[in-house]
C-alpha positions in Angstrom: -11.9 -75.9 2.9 -9.2 -73.8 4.6 -11.1 -73.5 7.9 -11.2 -77.3 8.2 -7.5 -77.6 7.4 -6.6 -75.2 10.3 -9.4 -75.8 12.7 -6.9 -76.5 15.5 -6.1 -72.8 15.6 -9.7 -71.7 16.2 -10.9 -71.3 19.8 -13.6 -73.7 21.0 -14.5 -71.3 23.8 -13.3 -68.0 25.3 -10.8 -69.8 27.5 -9.3 -71.8 24.7 -6.5 -69.4 23.8 -2.9 -70.0 22.9 0.1 -68.1 24.0 2.1 -65.7 21.9 5.8 -66.3 22.2 6.8 -62.7 22.9 8.2 -60.6 25.7 5.9 -59.6 28.5 4.8 -55.9 28.3 6.6 -53.7 30.8 4.5 -51.5 33.0 6.6 -48.5 34.0 5.1 -46.4 36.7 5.9 -42.8 37.7 5.5 -43.7 41.4 6.9 -46.6 43.5 4.0 -46.4 46.0 1.6 -49.2 45.4 -2.0 -48.3 44.6 -4.4 -50.4 46.8 -8.1 -50.0 46.8 -10.9 -51.9 48.6 -13.4 -53.9 46.7 -16.5 -52.1 45.4 -19.8 -52.7 47.1 -21.9 -55.0 44.8 -25.4 -56.3 44.8 -26.1 -59.9 45.7 -26.8 -60.6 42.0 -23.6 -59.0 40.8 -21.6 -60.6 43.5 -22.9 -64.1 42.4 -21.8 -63.3 38.8 -18.4 -62.1 39.9 -17.8 -65.3 42.0 -18.8 -67.4 39.0 -16.4 -65.6 36.7 -13.5 -65.6 39.1 -14.0 -69.4 39.6 -13.9 -69.8 35.8 -10.8 -67.6 35.4 -9.0 -69.5 38.2 -9.9 -72.9 36.6 -8.7 -71.7 33.2 -5.4 -70.4 34.6 -6.1 -66.8 33.6 -5.7 -65.6 37.2 -4.2 -66.9 40.5 -4.5 -65.9 44.2 -2.2 -63.0 45.1 -0.3 -61.4 48.0 0.5 -58.2 46.0 0.6 -54.8 47.6 -1.4 -53.5 44.6 -5.2 -53.9 44.5 -7.6 -52.5 41.8 -11.3 -53.0 42.4 -13.5 -55.0 40.0 -17.0 -54.3 38.7 -19.4 -55.7 36.1 -20.3 -53.8 32.9 -23.2 -54.4 30.5 -22.3 -56.9 27.8 -24.5 -56.5 24.7 -24.3 -60.2 23.6 -25.6 -61.4 27.0 -28.0 -58.4 27.4 -26.9 -58.2 31.0 -24.1 -56.9 33.4 -21.7 -59.8 32.7 -18.5 -58.2 31.5 -15.9 -58.4 34.4 -13.9 -55.1 34.4 -11.0 -54.1 36.6 -10.8 -50.4 37.5 -7.2 -49.5 36.7 -7.9 -45.8 36.4 -5.6 -44.9 39.3 -2.8 -47.3 38.0 -3.3 -45.9 34.4 -2.8 -42.4 35.7 0.7 -43.2 36.9 1.7 -45.4 34.0 4.2 -44.1 31.5 3.2 -44.4 27.8 5.3 -45.1 24.7 5.4 -42.2 22.3 4.2 -44.4 19.4 0.6 -43.4 18.6 -2.2 -45.7 17.4 -2.6 -45.1 13.7 -5.4 -42.8 12.5 -8.4 -44.6 11.0 -8.4 -42.4 7.9 -4.7 -43.3 7.3 -5.4 -47.0 7.6 -8.4 -46.7 5.2 -6.3 -44.8 2.7 -3.9 -47.7 2.6 -6.8 -50.1 1.7 -8.0 -48.0 -1.2 -6.8 -50.3 -3.9 -7.1 -53.6 -2.1 -8.9 -56.4 -3.9 -9.6 -58.8 -1.0 -10.7 -58.0 2.5 -11.1 -60.3 5.5 -11.8 -59.9 9.2 -10.7 -61.9 12.1 -11.8 -61.8 15.7 -9.1 -62.9 18.1 -10.8 -64.8 20.9 -9.9 -63.1 24.2 -7.1 -61.3 22.3 -5.0 -59.9 25.1 -5.1 -63.3 26.9 -2.6 -64.6 24.4 0.1 -62.4 26.1 1.6 -63.9 29.3 2.7 -61.5 32.0 6.0 -61.6 33.9 5.5 -62.0 37.7 6.7 -58.5 38.4 4.2 -57.0 35.9 1.5 -59.3 37.2 2.0 -58.0 40.8 1.2 -54.4 39.6 -2.0 -55.6 38.0 -3.5 -57.4 41.1 -7.2 -56.9 41.6 -9.4 -57.3 44.6 -12.9 -58.6 45.1 -15.0 -59.8 48.0 -13.4 -63.2 47.3 -9.8 -62.2 47.7 -6.9 -60.6 45.9 -5.8 -62.1 42.5 -3.0 -61.6 40.0 -3.4 -61.8 36.3 -1.3 -64.4 34.5 -2.2 -62.9 31.1 -3.0 -59.4 29.9 -6.4 -57.7 29.9 -7.7 -54.8 27.9 -8.2 -52.5 30.9 -4.5 -51.4 31.0 -3.8 -48.4 28.7 -0.3 -49.5 27.6 -1.6 -52.8 26.3 -3.4 -51.4 23.3 -0.1 -50.0 22.0 1.8 -53.2 22.9 -0.8 -55.3 21.1 -0.7 -53.0 18.0 3.1 -53.4 17.9 2.7 -57.2 18.0 0.2 -57.2 15.2 2.5 -55.0 13.1 5.1 -57.7 13.3 2.8 -60.1 11.6 
């Protein structure tokens, strides 16, 4: 079976991701002034979950301690699969507000569906922790620093919460 032949490319867990050999996305800001926020106030239960996830991300090499002058707060969101507030989110709204976007739009769904009209075979694939496959340059990582009650951290890989990354990831998928 084809899956058995290529089982080495399938993730064993959400931290088992490879690295795309591509350029790091560039985050171009309209202001040179760093945006630094204090951590959000969290409940004891949420704080315990945040600590657990930060420890796992550190161990997996997804984040590292930081001394950046940027700092976005983190929070937990509801995750349907876990039926609990377990999705770690970084609030980049202020950073996104001063981030320049490329002019290339994300394709319209109806246009994509039109292209599939005469297709004979369909398949789906779920990229495990999709954006984590894209390594960040140190300069870009500094801009994406986030803060918690446990310190300041830099991302080593990309996360969904940055608005330019959806376009960047789409461009990468278009290559393949």
